N, C-alpha and C positions, 0 to 999 in steps of 0.2 A: 348552759355552762354549768347548772347544778348537777345534771346528769355526769357530765365531763369530771366534776370534781368528785361526788361520791360514789360514783361505780369503781375506780383503784382503791379507795379506802377499803370498803367492802369486800372486793376481789380476794385482796391481800389478806385479810382475814377470814374469808369463807363465809362471811355473815349474810343471814339471811335477817331482811327489813319488816318489820312485823308493823301491823296495821295499830293505828290508835284506837283504843277502846274506852268508851266513857261510859258508865252507869248511868242511865236515865231511868229511875223508878223501877219497874219490874223488867225493864228493856236496855237493851245494851246498843250503843251508837259505836260502828267501826268504820273506820276512814284510812282507806287506803289508796293506792293509785300504781301508775305505770307511766316509763317517759322511755321512749325510742328514739334514737337520733341515727342517721346512715351517713357517714363521708363516701361520695362514690365520685367517679370520674366515667362520664357518658362517652362515648365515641359515635357523637352526630355533629352537625354542621353547628359551630358557634358555641361549642360545649367547653366547657373548663371543668376544676374542681368544684363540686355542689355538696349541699346539704339540705338533709330532710329528716321531716320526724313527725313525733305525735306526743302528746302530755295529755294523760287522763288522771280523772279524780273520781273512785269509786267510793260510795257509802251504803251503810245499811244499817237500819234501824230494826231490831229483831227482839221476839220474845216469844217465849216456850212455857207453857202451860203444862200442870200437873198430868194431862192427858198425853202430853206428847206433842201437842199441835203447836207447830213454830209458825208463827206468822212475822212477816219483815215488808217494808219498804225498802226500795231498791232504786240508787240512780247512777248515772253513769255521765261524766260532762268530760268533754274533749276538746282540747286546742287542736289543729293539724295547719300544715302548709299545703300548699295547692298538688304537693306529689302523693299527699298521705292522707286522701281523702276516706279510702276505705269502703266498706259496702254499705257505711249508712250515709253516703254522699258529702262528708263533711259537716254533718250535723252537730253543735254544740252540744245539746242534750241528745246524747246517743240513746240512752234508756232509762224510763222511768216506770215502776210498775210494784205491785203489791203481790205478795206470794204468800201460800200457804202451803205447810207442808204435812201429811199425816200419814199413815201405815197404808194409806191409798193409793198415794202419787202426789204429786204437785201439780197446784194449779196457780199460774200468773195471768195477772189482767194486768194491761196498762203496754208503755212502748217497749216491747222484748220482743226477741228474736220468735219466728213461727216454728211449728212443729219440723220441718223438713231441714233447717239449718240447725236446731237445736242437738240432733243426733246424729248429724253428719261425719262420714268416715272419707278419708281419703289415704296416699300414701304418705310414708314415712317422710320428713324435710326436717333438716338439722335447726334451722332457723325459720319458724312459720310467716314472721312479719314481712321477711323481704323475699318469700316464694313466688315461683311463678302462679300459683294457685290461691287464687282470694288473697293477694298482698294486702298490706297495710301502709309501706313504705313501697313507692316507684321511685324509677329514677330516670324517666325520658321525657322532656319538655317538649312544646310546641314552640312556635314565634312569638307567641304570647305569654309564655310560663305556663301553660296549663299543661296536666299531665297527660301524654299521649294515650295512657290507659284508659281516659275515658273514651276511646273510639271506641274500644271492644277488650273485656279483661276475661282471662282463664279465671273462673269461679266457679268451681264444682257444686259447693255447697246446693243445693235447692232453696226454694222460699222466696216467690215472688212478693209476697207481704211484707219484707225487709223490717223494720224497727214501726211499723204502722201500728196504731192503737188495737187491741185483738185480747183475745180468751185463747188460753192454752193450757191444756192438761197433759201431763207426761206420768206416766203408770210406774210404779215402782219395779224392780226385777222381778218377773215375772218366773224366773226358776222353779220355786217351790210349786208351782203349777202346771208348768210346762216340763219341767224336767231340764230346761236348759235356758241360758240367760237371754232373757229377750226383755226389751221395753219400746213402748208404743206411745206415740205421741200424737195428737190432734189440736189444732187451732184455727180459731176464725177471726177473719178480719173485716168488718163490715166494710172498709173504705180506704182510701190511700191517707185517712185523716192522720195528724201527729197531734192532737189535743189530749194526750194521755188516754184518757177514758174513751172506748168504742162508743161510736154514733154521736159524736159531739160536731163532727165535720165530716165532710162528704170529699175531700180532696181537693186536688187542683183542679182550675176549669180548665181542660182540656179534652179534646176530642180523643174517645179510648181509654178515659180513664177506668181503672178497676175497682169493683164492687163484690163484695160477700166472696171474699176470696178463703178458701176452706184449703188447709192442708192436712196431709195426714204423711206418716213415718213410722217406721219399724227397725229395729236394730237388733243384732244378734252379737253376742259376745261369750267365747267358749275357751276353754285352755285344754289341749292334747298334749300332755306332758309338756316339756318345754318349748312347745308351740301355741300362741295365742292369735285366735282368728277373730277380726271384727268385719260385720258387715251391716248396709244399710242400704234402704230403699224408701224415696218418698215420691210424693205426688200430691200435686198444686192446682187450684183450678177457681178461676174468678169468671165475673160478669162485666163484660163490657158496657160502658156508658156514655152517651152523646156520639156513636160508634159514626165514623165515616166509613165509605163503599169499603168493602172487604175487611173489616175490623171485626174482632170478634173477642170472646175473653179469653185469658191465658191459661194457657196447658202446661205445666212445667213437671219436669220427670227427672229423676236423680237417684245415683246408685254409688256405692263405692266399697272395697274390701281390701282387707290389709290384714297381713300376718306378720309376726315377731317372733323369730324363734331364738332362743336364750342357749347359746351354744355354751355358755359357762355363767359364772356368776358375774363376769363383768364386760362380756362381749355380747351383744346384740344384734343379729340380723334382721333388718324389715325391708318388706317388699310390698307394693299397695297400686291401685289403680283408682280411678272416679271418673263418672260420666254425667253430661247433664247438658238436658235438651229441653228446647222451650219453643212455644210457637211467637215469642216474643222477639222481636228483631234486635240483636247484639244483648238481650236479656233486659230490654226496656220495657216494663209491661204496659206504658202507653202506646207502645207500637207493637200489639199482637195482631197478627193477620192470620186470617185463612191463609193456608198454602205456607207460610213462612215457617222456617225450622235453623234456628240456630244450635248447634251440638257442639261441644266440646270434649275432650278426654285429656286426664292428665294420669300420667304413670311415673314413678319414682322408687327406688330402690336406697338403703342406708343401711349404717352401722352405728352403734354406739358403744363405746367403750372407756371405762370409767367416767369422767365429765366431760369427753370428748365424743362429737359425732358428726358424721359426714353423709352427705345426701347428694344424688345425682338426677334431675328431675327431666321430664318431657312433658310437654303438652302441647296440643294442636285443637284448632277450632275453625269454625265456619260460620257467619251468618249469610245466609241464602237471600240474594237479592230479592225484594220484593215492594210494590208500591211505591217503585222509584228509588227505592234507596240501593247504593252498590253492593253486591256481592262481596263482605269481608273477609278474608283468611288471617288467621294467624297460627303461628309456629314460635315454638320456644323450647330453649334449653339453658340448665342452670346447673351448676356446682357450687357447693358449698363445705364449709367447716366450720365448726363451732365448738365451744369449749363454756359447760356451765360452772362458773366460778362457785355458787351457791345458787339455793333455789330464787334468789332477788337479781343475779348478776350474769348476763348472759352476751356473749361477743362473738360474731362471727364474720367470716371472710368469704368471698365469692366472685363469681362472673357470672353473669345473664347475657343473653342472646334472645331477640325477638327479631322477627320478622311480620311487619304487616304488608297484605297485598288489598287491592281493588279490581275490580274490572271495568268501572268507568270512573268519572272523575278524578279528582286528585288529593292527596293529603297535603300538609301544611306547607311542603317544599315545592309543591307543584307535580311530584311524580306518584306513579300509582304502585309502589313498593317502597318500604322503609325498611331497612336492613339496619339493626341497633344492638350495642353492645356495650358493658357496664362493667367495670371492677369497683368493689364495695367494701366497707367494713362498717360493720352494723354493730351497733351496743343497746343493751336493752337494762332497764333498770325498774324492776317492780317489787312491791310488797306482797307477802303472802296473801293467797287469795283469801277472803273472806265470805 
């Protein structure tokens, strides 16, 4: 309701919503947030006009000393409906971490993304929240009201350590040393624990849980006249505990490439692709098996013109059948048009088409193939990033 009331007013004025800032001694507290809501019609049995969304509160307590060292404590709280769990599985506390920024790089400790997800590159999307790739909001429910995306999701950013408690290092831009824009990131999560600090919990008591998850990623950014290019690659490895026969430590690989060509000062054309492969069935790291292969690819192209943007996406993936699990296939297409009224207000309309299939067993409707279509309108309201 608040989103529906505020967004039109801000859009009309082209305003950016600033975060709340309060001085606390030598530090500063910044409080911002974001809210997203999608109105959609899904073409599936028993469907009607529906709504989905998520709201987030984001806060940072930050202090900078005379040497340039910046210390901060960061948190993100999120409230979701069942179609909007996203990559953190619907956690109320998505992130809580301390950060130190120096001229030698950034160190983060706590509940935060790993190295691979932090530097990920993918193709252009007009509105990332409702993309085929790593969506924050999805459109299809099973007969129990749960998101069908829980079966298998196109998610090209690597990083099996999710938001588990970890230590992360991210280098500064190394162009002064290498003559080109390169950043490196490394992270270590000792377990699947979410107790903010590493080593305080071992994670869920399940067979095949992962421990000692190392991630590394490298990102390259450069300009060639009007063409800007970004590329990245990441790899992650873990150690399986309490393994059943055939289970092993997770092995995860991801890569992405994107190019943006500025035709003139107002028109930019973009093209990109990303790939993700893992031995974790359907990217569920507690089901990492010897001989398993889950692979996805996402390709997209788009254009931006003043505040308008448009994109066309295609995604395809397969979770190879192993250890009694069905072989899952997923193909998707999506078209979007979006308009950015300001840095705080974005609205988009689009169409999404997904096809799920399996070689044995059945989906919630008794079939081995689901063909799903949705038309949607999505509205996003956010403060300026803090």
